C-alpha positions in Angstrom: -112.3 5.4 197.7 -113.2 6.4 194.2 -113.7 3.8 191.5 -113.1 4.3 187.7 -116.4 4.5 185.8 -117.1 3.3 182.2 -119.3 5.8 180.4 -119.8 3.8 177.1 -118.5 1.0 175.0 -119.0 -1.2 172.0 -118.8 -5.0 171.5 -117.6 -7.7 173.9 -114.2 -8.3 174.9 -112.5 -11.6 173.6 -112.7 -14.6 175.8 -109.7 -15.2 178.0 -107.1 -17.4 176.3 -108.6 -17.1 172.8 -105.2 -16.7 171.3 -104.9 -13.1 170.6 -106.2 -11.1 167.6 -105.8 -13.9 165.2 -107.3 -16.5 167.4 -110.3 -14.2 168.2 -110.9 -13.7 164.4 -110.6 -17.6 164.0 -113.0 -18.0 167.0 -115.6 -15.6 165.5 -115.5 -17.1 162.2 -115.9 -20.6 163.7 -118.9 -19.8 165.9 -120.6 -18.0 163.2 -120.5 -20.9 160.7 -122.4 -24.1 161.9 -120.6 -26.0 159.2 -117.1 -24.8 160.5 -115.0 -27.9 161.8 -114.3 -26.1 165.1 -117.8 -24.7 165.6 -119.1 -27.2 168.2 -115.8 -27.3 170.0 -115.7 -23.4 170.4 -119.4 -23.2 171.4 -118.7 -25.9 174.1 -115.5 -24.1 175.3 -117.4 -20.6 175.5 -120.3 -22.2 177.3 -122.9 -22.4 174.4 -123.2 -18.9 173.0 -121.3 -15.7 172.5 -122.4 -12.5 171.2 -119.5 -10.3 170.0 -121.9 -7.3 169.6 -123.1 -7.2 173.1 -121.8 -4.6 175.6 -123.3 -4.0 179.1 -122.0 -0.8 180.7 -123.7 -1.5 183.9 -121.8 -5.0 184.1 -118.5 -3.3 183.3 -119.1 -0.7 186.0 -119.9 -3.4 188.6 -116.7 -5.4 187.7 -114.7 -2.1 188.2 -116.4 -1.4 191.7 -115.5 -5.0 192.7 -111.8 -4.5 191.7 -111.3 -1.3 193.8 
């Protein structure tokens, strides 16, 4: 059985249940500003850190292999 393969990409996908495009924008703003009222809550929710610029093609391909 053949699996799909990711050749390249950019940026991390939004976390599950972040609230769509607007929610993701709010999330990024909050975690990027230590003085934002929701900063601590969002960082706890996401597990302590989130790098929106990260992308790992090998990780994506491993997920795709596991799905097939």
